[in-house]
C-alpha positions in Angstrom: 102.9 43.0 90.6 106.1 44.7 89.4 105.4 48.3 88.2 107.6 50.4 86.1 107.5 53.9 87.8 109.2 57.3 87.8 113.0 57.7 87.8 114.8 57.2 91.1 118.3 56.8 92.3 117.1 54.3 95.0 117.1 51.1 92.9 115.4 48.0 94.2 113.3 49.8 96.8 109.5 49.2 97.0 106.8 51.7 97.4 103.1 51.2 98.3 100.5 53.3 96.4 97.0 52.8 97.7 97.2 49.0 98.3 99.5 47.8 95.5 103.2 47.4 95.6 105.5 48.9 92.9 109.2 48.1 92.6 111.4 51.1 91.7 113.7 49.5 89.1 115.8 52.5 88.2 115.9 55.2 85.5 116.7 52.8 82.6 113.3 51.0 82.9 111.1 54.1 82.9 108.8 54.6 79.9 105.3 56.0 79.1 102.4 53.6 78.9 102.3 51.7 75.5 99.5 52.1 73.0 97.2 49.0 72.7 98.6 48.2 69.2 102.3 48.3 70.4 104.0 45.0 71.0 104.4 45.3 74.8 100.6 45.8 75.2 99.9 43.0 72.8 102.1 40.5 74.6 100.6 41.5 77.9 97.1 41.0 76.6 97.9 37.6 75.0 99.2 36.3 78.3 95.8 36.8 80.0 93.5 33.8 80.3 90.2 35.6 79.9 88.3 32.4 80.5 88.9 33.0 84.2 86.2 35.3 85.3 86.9 37.6 88.3 84.2 38.9 90.6 84.3 42.3 92.2 84.7 40.9 95.7 87.5 38.6 94.8 89.3 41.4 93.0 89.1 43.7 96.0 90.2 40.9 98.3 93.2 40.1 96.0 92.1 36.5 95.6 92.8 36.4 91.8 95.1 34.2 89.7 96.0 37.1 87.4 96.0 40.8 87.0 92.6 42.5 87.0 92.2 44.5 83.8 90.3 47.8 84.5 89.2 50.1 81.7 88.5 53.8 82.0 87.5 56.0 79.0 87.0 59.6 78.3 88.1 62.6 76.3 90.7 63.9 78.7 90.9 67.3 77.1 93.2 69.7 79.0 94.3 66.9 81.3 94.0 68.1 84.9 93.9 66.9 88.5 90.3 65.7 88.2 91.3 63.3 85.4 94.4 62.1 87.3 92.4 61.4 90.5 89.8 59.4 88.5 92.6 57.3 87.0 94.2 56.9 90.4 91.0 55.6 91.9 90.6 53.0 89.1 94.2 51.9 89.6 94.0 51.7 93.4 90.7 49.8 93.5 92.5 46.4 93.5 95.8 45.2 94.8 96.8 43.8 91.4 95.2 46.1 88.7 96.2 46.7 85.1 94.7 50.0 84.0 93.7 50.5 80.3 92.6 54.0 79.3 90.5 54.6 76.2 90.5 58.1 74.5 88.1 59.2 71.9 89.3 60.7 68.7 88.7 64.3 67.6 86.1 63.4 65.0 84.0 61.3 67.4 84.3 64.0 70.1 83.3 66.8 67.8 80.3 64.8 66.6 79.0 63.7 70.0 80.1 66.5 72.4 81.9 69.4 70.7 85.3 70.9 69.8 88.2 70.2 72.1 91.1 72.5 73.0 93.8 69.8 72.6 93.9 67.6 69.5 93.8 63.8 69.9 97.5 63.3 69.6 98.1 65.8 72.5 95.4 64.1 74.6 96.9 60.6 73.9 100.4 61.8 75.0 99.1 63.6 78.1 97.3 60.4 79.4 100.0 57.9 78.6 102.5 59.9 80.7 100.3 59.6 83.8 101.9 57.1 86.2 98.7 55.3 87.0 98.2 54.3 83.3 99.5 50.9 82.0 98.0 51.0 78.4 96.3 53.5 76.1 93.6 52.7 73.6 93.4 55.3 70.8 90.1 56.1 68.9 88.1 54.5 71.7 84.4 53.9 71.0 81.8 56.2 72.5 79.5 53.4 73.6 80.9 50.0 74.8 79.8 46.6 73.6 80.7 42.9 74.3 83.0 42.8 71.3 85.2 45.6 72.5 85.3 44.1 76.1 86.3 40.7 74.7 89.0 42.2 72.4 90.8 44.0 75.2 90.0 41.3 77.8 88.4 43.9 80.2 87.2 42.8 83.6 85.8 46.0 84.9 84.9 49.5 83.6 85.6 52.5 85.9 83.5 55.7 85.8 81.4 57.9 88.1 77.9 56.6 89.0 76.0 59.5 87.4 74.2 58.5 84.2 76.1 59.6 81.1 73.7 60.3 78.3 75.7 62.6 76.0 75.8 61.2 72.5 73.9 58.1 73.3 70.2 57.2 72.5 70.1 55.2 75.8 69.5 56.7 79.2 73.1 55.8 80.2 76.1 54.9 78.1 77.3 52.5 80.8 73.9 50.8 81.2 75.1 47.6 79.5 78.2 47.3 81.8 76.2 48.0 84.9 73.7 45.2 84.0 76.6 42.7 83.6 78.1 43.6 87.0 81.3 44.9 85.5 80.9 48.5 86.6 83.5 50.0 89.0 82.2 53.4 90.5 84.7 56.3 91.0 84.2 59.7 92.6 84.3 63.0 90.7 86.6 65.7 92.0 84.4 68.7 92.8 85.4 72.1 91.5 87.6 71.0 88.7 86.7 69.9 85.2 87.5 70.8 81.6 84.4 72.9 81.4 85.4 74.8 84.5 88.9 75.5 83.2 87.5 76.8 79.9 85.0 79.0 81.8 87.8 80.6 83.8 89.6 81.4 80.5 86.5 82.9 79.0 85.8 84.9 82.1 89.2 86.6 81.9 89.3 86.6 78.1 90.8 90.1 77.8 93.4 89.3 80.4 94.8 86.3 78.6 94.6 88.1 75.2 96.7 90.9 76.6 99.1 88.5 78.2 99.7 86.7 74.9 100.0 90.0 73.0 102.7 91.0 75.4 104.5 87.7 74.8 104.7 88.4 71.1 101.6 86.7 69.5 100.0 88.6 66.7 96.4 89.7 66.6 95.8 87.2 63.7 97.1 84.3 65.7 94.8 85.2 68.6 91.9 85.7 66.2 91.2 89.3 67.3 90.9 92.5 65.2 93.7 95.0 64.8 91.8 97.7 66.7 90.9 95.2 69.5 94.6 94.4 69.9 95.6 98.1 70.0 92.9 98.8 72.5 94.0 95.9 74.8 97.7 97.0 74.5 96.7 100.6 75.4 94.7 99.3 78.4 97.6 97.2 79.5 100.0 100.1 79.3 97.5 102.3 81.2 97.2 99.8 84.0 101.0 99.5 84.3 101.3 103.2 84.5 98.5 103.3 87.1 100.4 100.8 89.2 103.5 102.8 89.0 101.6 105.9 90.1 100.2 103.9 93.1 103.7 102.8 94.0 105.0 106.4 93.8 102.0 107.6 95.8 102.8 105.1 98.5 106.4 106.2 98.6 105.4 109.9 98.7 102.9 109.2 101.4 105.6 107.4 103.5 108.0 110.3 103.0 105.3 112.8 103.9 104.5 110.9 107.1 108.1 110.9 108.0 108.4 114.6 107.4 105.2 115.2 109.3 106.6 113.2 112.2 109.8 115.3 112.2 107.7 118.5 112.0 105.6 117.4 115.0 108.7 116.7 116.9 110.1 120.1 116.1 106.8 121.8 117.1 106.9 119.9 120.4 110.4 121.0 121.1 109.5 124.6 120.1 106.5 124.4 122.5 108.7 123.3 125.4 111.2 126.1 124.6 108.4 128.7 124.3 107.0 127.7 127.7 110.5 128.1 129.2 110.9 131.4 127.4 107.5 132.7 128.7 108.3 131.6 132.2 111.6 133.5 132.1 109.8 136.5 130.6 107.2 136.5 133.4 109.9 136.1 136.0 111.8 139.0 134.5 108.9 141.5 134.0 106.5 140.3 136.6 102.9 139.4 136.0 101.8 143.0 135.8 104.1 143.6 132.8 106.7 145.9 134.5 110.4 145.2 134.4 111.7 143.7 137.7 115.1 145.3 137.9 115.7 143.9 141.3 115.1 140.3 140.0 117.5 140.9 137.1 120.3 142.2 139.4 119.6 139.4 141.9 119.8 136.7 139.2 123.0 138.3 137.9 124.7 138.1 141.3 123.4 134.5 141.8 125.2 133.4 138.6 128.2 135.7 138.9 129.1 136.4 142.6 131.3 139.4 143.2 133.9 139.8 145.9 135.7 142.8 147.4 134.7 146.4 147.7 133.0 146.6 144.3 130.8 143.5 145.0 129.9 144.8 148.4 128.9 148.2 146.9 126.8 146.5 144.2 125.0 144.4 146.7 124.2 147.4 148.9 122.7 149.4 146.1 120.9 146.5 144.3 117.4 147.6 145.4 117.9 151.3 144.5 119.3 150.6 141.1 116.5 148.1 140.3 113.9 150.7 141.1 115.7 153.4 139.3 115.7 151.5 136.0 112.0 150.6 136.2 109.8 152.7 133.8 108.1 155.7 135.4 105.1 157.7 134.1 105.6 160.6 136.7 107.2 163.9 135.6 110.7 164.7 136.5 111.3 166.9 139.7 110.9 170.6 139.0 114.1 172.4 138.3 114.4 176.3 138.8 114.8 178.4 135.7 118.2 179.5 134.7 119.3 182.5 132.7 119.2 182.2 129.0 119.9 184.2 125.9 116.2 183.7 124.8 113.4 186.0 125.8 113.4 185.8 129.6 110.5 188.3 129.9 108.1 185.7 128.3 105.8 184.3 131.0 105.9 180.7 129.5 109.7 180.7 129.3 111.6 178.3 131.6 115.1 177.2 131.4 116.1 173.5 131.2 117.4 171.8 134.3 121.0 172.0 135.0 123.0 169.0 133.8 124.2 166.8 136.6 127.5 165.2 136.8 127.8 161.5 135.7 127.9 159.3 138.7 131.1 157.2 139.0 131.0 154.3 141.5 134.0 154.0 143.9 136.7 151.8 142.5 139.2 149.6 144.1 142.6 151.2 144.7 141.3 154.9 145.1 142.7 157.0 147.9 140.4 158.0 150.8 140.8 161.7 149.7 139.5 160.9 146.3 136.5 159.2 147.8 135.7 162.2 150.0 135.7 164.5 147.0 132.8 162.5 145.4 130.7 162.3 148.6 128.8 165.4 147.6 128.0 163.9 144.2 126.9 160.7 145.9 124.4 162.6 148.1 122.9 164.3 145.0 122.5 160.9 143.3 121.0 159.4 146.3 118.4 162.2 146.5 117.5 161.7 142.8 117.2 157.9 143.1 115.1 158.2 146.3 112.7 160.6 144.5 112.5 158.3 141.5 111.8 155.3 143.6 109.0 157.1 145.4 107.4 157.9 142.1 107.7 154.3 141.0 106.0 153.0 144.2 103.1 155.4 143.6 102.4 153.7 140.2 
């Protein structure tokens, strides 16, 4: 059959949906399913020869002279995927099916089952815009009878196989249809129903109240007290503040880890430098803690080589100078007393040692006569250094 479907720019193309073919006729032909009292639905119903009875096997095999009229009924409150899949199964059951959907009114639903979330007009409009639906019956009966089936020329009634006893004195609302062989079973979609959706809302009641308060609804529109609304707003602001603190804490923790990493890197570098410093210190002072003058002078000459007479003189006296500058705990050599203006008759009196002349190393460019004049001073200095070195070796 030709089916008016959703808008498409590809006019004239055909699509197959679960065994029946639908021609995409273009955007101008698209419209929601008509109500049963509208002229389009009436004309379609009048064109049906209901005297031709169709069996279930012939309908499934497609061996029928006309469209198979399938009826599905329900409340369809908060129209969801479970409803849509049930209607899809009814539509796809036969290659040439015409799906009629009956929807109960608010009054009948309240009497037999309870209050709905959506009113009857909203439920009618939700169902008639489903692409599987060809016609909508408003104020549908709760229990079917032969008069209703004859009026709408219904061949089969689609519903799940579980007995439906709500609002009916019989064991099953669809008992009459099943006995006549006009029942078409469908499968329920697990995990989704109007009751499940309402249960989710009730479970997170405070969350949805806070959401709607934040969107501008008043506490009267939400049917909550003034104090309840203030409490929920305060709770919402507190949670937002808590989230900001968590975000700030994460940022602070990241920065702290970065700084800690930099600090560890600096400590590692300092440790390497300290090991190098300690090694140089030990090399300079020796493992016994005494200054190694010879090592200092030797390192000095390794880095700054000297040439000429001055360099030769420094190299010859390296050992003596190194020993001379090392610390010594031995007393200085005894010097004979010298006359003084103090009381020389005192037995404990002793004059200080005579001051020695400052040693001046030989310099380049001096005459040989000038060098000879200082030889005596050199001998005295040599004697002093040899005595000091002897004392150092005895430590």
